C-alpha positions in Angstrom: -24.3 53.3 8.2 -27.3 53.2 10.6 -27.9 55.6 13.4 -26.3 53.1 15.8 -23.1 53.0 13.8 -23.7 49.4 12.6 -23.1 48.6 9.0 -25.9 46.7 7.2 -24.9 43.9 5.0 -26.8 42.7 2.0 -27.2 39.1 0.9 -24.9 38.2 -1.9 -26.7 37.9 -5.3 -25.7 37.2 -8.8 -22.9 34.9 -10.0 -21.4 32.9 -7.1 -24.4 33.3 -4.8 -25.7 30.0 -3.3 -28.9 28.8 -4.9 -31.6 26.6 -3.3 -30.1 23.7 -5.3 -26.7 24.4 -3.8 -28.0 24.5 -0.3 -29.8 21.1 -0.9 -26.5 19.6 -2.1 -24.6 21.0 0.9 -27.1 19.2 3.1 -26.7 16.0 1.1 -22.9 16.2 1.3 -23.1 16.9 5.1 -25.1 13.7 5.5 -21.9 11.8 4.8 -20.4 13.1 8.0 -23.4 11.9 10.0 -23.3 8.3 8.9 -22.8 5.8 11.8 -21.4 2.8 10.1 -19.7 1.8 6.9 -22.8 0.3 5.4 -24.8 3.5 5.9 -21.9 5.4 4.4 -21.8 3.3 1.2 -25.6 3.8 0.8 -25.2 7.5 1.3 -22.4 7.6 -1.3 -24.6 5.8 -3.8 -27.5 8.2 -3.2 -25.2 11.1 -3.9 -23.7 9.4 -7.0 -27.2 8.9 -8.4 -27.8 12.7 -8.2 -25.0 13.0 -10.8 -26.2 10.1 -12.9 -24.0 7.2 -11.6 -25.8 4.1 -10.5 -22.9 2.0 -9.1 -19.7 2.5 -7.2 -16.7 0.7 -5.8 -14.2 1.7 -3.3 -10.7 0.2 -2.6 -8.9 0.8 0.7 -6.2 0.9 1.9 -4.4 1.5 -1.4 -0.8 0.5 -1.7 1.6 0.3 -4.7 2.1 -3.4 -3.9 -1.3 -5.1 -4.7 -0.5 -7.9 -2.3 -1.2 -5.6 0.6 -4.4 -3.7 1.0 -6.8 -3.3 -2.0 -9.9 -4.4 0.0 -13.0 -3.9 -2.0 -16.5 -2.7 -1.2 -19.0 -2.1 -4.1 -22.6 -1.5 -4.8 -24.6 -2.4 -7.9 -21.8 -3.9 -10.0 -22.2 -7.5 -11.3 -21.6 -10.2 -8.8 -19.3 -12.1 -11.2 -17.0 -9.1 -11.4 -17.0 -8.6 -7.7 -16.1 -12.2 -7.0 -13.3 -12.2 -9.6 -11.9 -8.8 -8.5 -11.6 -10.1 -4.9 -10.1 -13.3 -6.1 -7.4 -12.0 -8.4 -8.4 -9.1 -10.7 -7.2 -6.6 -8.1 -3.7 -7.5 -9.4 -4.5 -6.1 -12.9 -7.1 -3.3 -12.5 -5.5 -0.5 -14.5 -7.7 2.2 -12.9 -5.9 1.5 -9.6 -2.5 1.8 -11.1 -3.4 5.0 -13.0 -4.8 6.8 -9.9 -1.6 6.1 -8.0 0.3 8.3 -10.5 -2.4 10.8 -11.4 -4.2 12.5 -8.4 -7.2 13.9 -10.2 -10.7 12.7 -11.3 -10.4 10.8 -14.6 -12.7 8.9 -17.0 -12.3 5.2 -17.1 -12.2 5.0 -20.9 -9.2 7.3 -20.9 -7.3 4.5 -19.0 -9.0 1.6 -20.7 -8.0 2.9 -24.2 -4.3 3.4 -23.4 -2.1 1.4 -25.8 0.5 0.5 -23.1 -1.7 -1.7 -21.0 -0.4 -5.2 -20.3 -2.0 -8.2 -21.9 -3.7 -9.1 -18.6 -5.0 -5.6 -18.2 -6.4 -5.6 -21.8 -8.3 -8.8 -21.0 -9.6 -7.2 -17.8 -10.8 -4.2 -19.8 -12.6 -6.5 -22.3 -14.1 -8.4 -19.3 -15.4 -5.1 -17.9 -16.9 -3.9 -21.2 -18.6 -7.3 -21.7 -20.4 -6.6 -18.3 -21.3 -3.0 -19.2 -18.6 -1.5 -17.1 -16.7 0.3 -19.8 -17.1 3.9 -18.6 -17.2 5.8 -15.3 -15.2 8.3 -13.2 -12.5 7.4 -10.8 -10.3 9.3 -8.3 -7.7 8.7 -5.6 -8.5 9.8 -2.1 -6.3 10.6 0.9 -6.7 10.0 4.6 -4.7 10.4 7.8 -1.2 9.0 8.2 -0.6 8.9 4.4 -3.4 6.5 3.8 -4.9 6.3 0.3 -7.9 4.8 -1.3 -9.7 4.7 -4.7 -13.3 5.4 -5.5 -14.9 4.5 -8.9 -18.4 5.7 -10.0 -19.9 3.5 -12.7 -23.1 2.8 -14.7 -23.4 6.4 -16.0 -27.0 7.1 -17.2 -26.0 9.7 -19.9 -23.1 11.8 -21.2 -24.2 14.6 -18.9 -22.5 12.6 -16.1 -19.1 13.8 -17.4 -19.6 17.5 -17.1 -17.1 19.7 -15.2 -19.7 19.9 -12.3 -19.8 16.1 -12.1 -16.0 15.9 -11.9 -16.0 18.3 -9.0 -18.9 16.6 -7.3 -17.3 13.2 -7.6 -14.1 14.4 -6.1 -16.0 15.9 -3.2 -18.2 12.9 -2.5 -15.2 10.5 -2.7 -12.9 12.6 -0.4 -15.6 13.3 2.2 -16.6 9.6 2.2 -13.0 8.4 2.6 -12.5 10.7 5.5 -15.6 9.4 7.2 -14.6 5.8 6.3 -11.2 6.3 8.1 -13.0 7.6 11.2 -15.5 4.8 11.3 -13.1 2.0 10.7 -10.9 3.3 13.5 -7.9 2.7 11.3 -6.3 6.1 11.8 -4.4 4.9 14.9 -3.1 1.7 13.2 -5.3 -0.6 15.3 -6.9 -2.4 12.3 -5.5 -5.9 11.6 -4.2 -6.6 8.1 -5.9 -9.5 6.5 -4.6 -10.9 3.2 -6.7 -10.8 0.0 -7.3 -14.6 0.3 -8.2 -14.3 4.0 -10.8 -11.6 3.1 -12.2 -13.7 0.3 -12.6 -16.8 2.6 -14.1 -14.6 5.4 -16.6 -13.2 2.9 -17.8 -16.7 2.0 -17.9 -17.7 5.7 -20.1 -14.6 6.4 -22.5 -16.0 3.8 -22.9 -19.2 5.9 -20.7 -21.4 3.8 -18.8 -24.3 5.5 -15.1 -24.8 5.1 -15.8 -27.7 2.7 -18.1 -25.5 0.6 -15.6 -22.7 0.4 -12.9 -25.2 -0.7 -15.1 -26.4 -3.5 -16.1 -22.9 -4.6 -12.5 -21.6 -4.7 -11.0 -24.8 -6.0 -8.6 -25.2 -3.1 -8.1 -27.8 -0.4 -10.1 -27.9 2.8 -6.8 -27.7 4.7 -5.9 -24.5 2.9 -9.3 -23.0 3.9 -8.8 -24.1 7.5 -5.3 -22.5 7.6 -6.5 -19.1 6.2 -9.4 -19.0 8.6 -7.2 -19.7 11.6 -4.9 -16.9 10.6 -7.8 -14.5 10.0 -9.3 -15.5 13.4 -6.0 -14.9 15.2 -5.6 -11.5 13.6 -9.2 -10.6 14.5 -8.6 -11.7 18.1 -11.2 -14.5 18.4 -11.6 -18.2 17.8 -15.4 -17.9 17.2 -16.5 -17.9 13.6 -19.5 -15.7 14.1 -17.6 -13.1 16.1 -14.8 -13.1 13.4 -17.4 -12.4 10.7 -19.0 -9.6 12.7 -15.5 -8.0 13.3 -14.7 -8.3 9.6 -17.9 -6.5 8.8 -17.3 -3.8 11.3 -13.8 -3.2 10.0 -15.0 -2.9 6.4 -13.2 -6.0 5.1 -16.5 -7.5 3.9 -19.8 -5.8 3.2 -23.3 -6.7 4.4 -24.5 -6.8 0.7 -22.2 -9.8 0.3 -24.6 -11.8 2.5 -27.6 -11.1 0.3 -26.8 -13.4 -2.6 -25.5 -16.9 -3.2 -23.1 -16.8 -6.2 -24.0 -19.5 -8.7 -21.5 -20.8 -11.2 -23.3 -20.9 -14.5 -22.2 -21.8 -18.0 -21.8 -18.8 -20.2 -20.4 -16.4 -17.5 -17.6 -14.2 -18.9 -14.2 -15.7 -18.4 -11.9 -13.6 -16.2 -9.1 -12.2 -18.4 -6.1 -13.2 -16.3 -3.6 -16.0 -16.5 -3.2 -18.7 -13.8 
């Protein structure tokens, strides 16, 4: 005790004391909460993922047990062919999504991919992913307001060190903080976000790339009338009849990502065949 009766406290040292590296990570984690839009948030997530040796990620939200509703995808640094096919129909058979709904902890992708009880379609999906170099990573379920759920997968690991206990803890923290921020940015906590179907999202994504209705029909192998119908429904849900405004709203709400506008998918001979049945 000092003469003034005040007790002096000493800075904590030894095991459990914060290190300069810890403080740097706290700052990085805090940057998630400062992001101003969904695109900045995804870039921030990838920056943090790379600290732990993962060079790609994908996020699915909102997550429901019925794949017909929700399962809206955003991803960074995964192959374009996988992204296209996942949006189109592979969301029905992704075993990582099914597993995370029943097991609320961080897990390795290979643990799920190697399970003997996968359906034939899921086994073809796993083979498709492995052909693209997507055979390993970490995944976790995340929780938001109002019972909302999502999934985050971290892929393209650079070494086996990516699967340390520290990495598992860091991935859980990055995913959960990011999902909380995503919910706040998307203004979905109050239930104001319109629900677009997977097909409407897919067609809106192509529209955002500047494709005409005829082009979209050719790309997806459907009729021009079907494209027109889905776009009208999407426009109505988004509260506009203007194509540009609808695309901007879909971007703001997180249904499509700005990265989708930066490439024009080409259908080339030799691309891996998606492992699902018609």
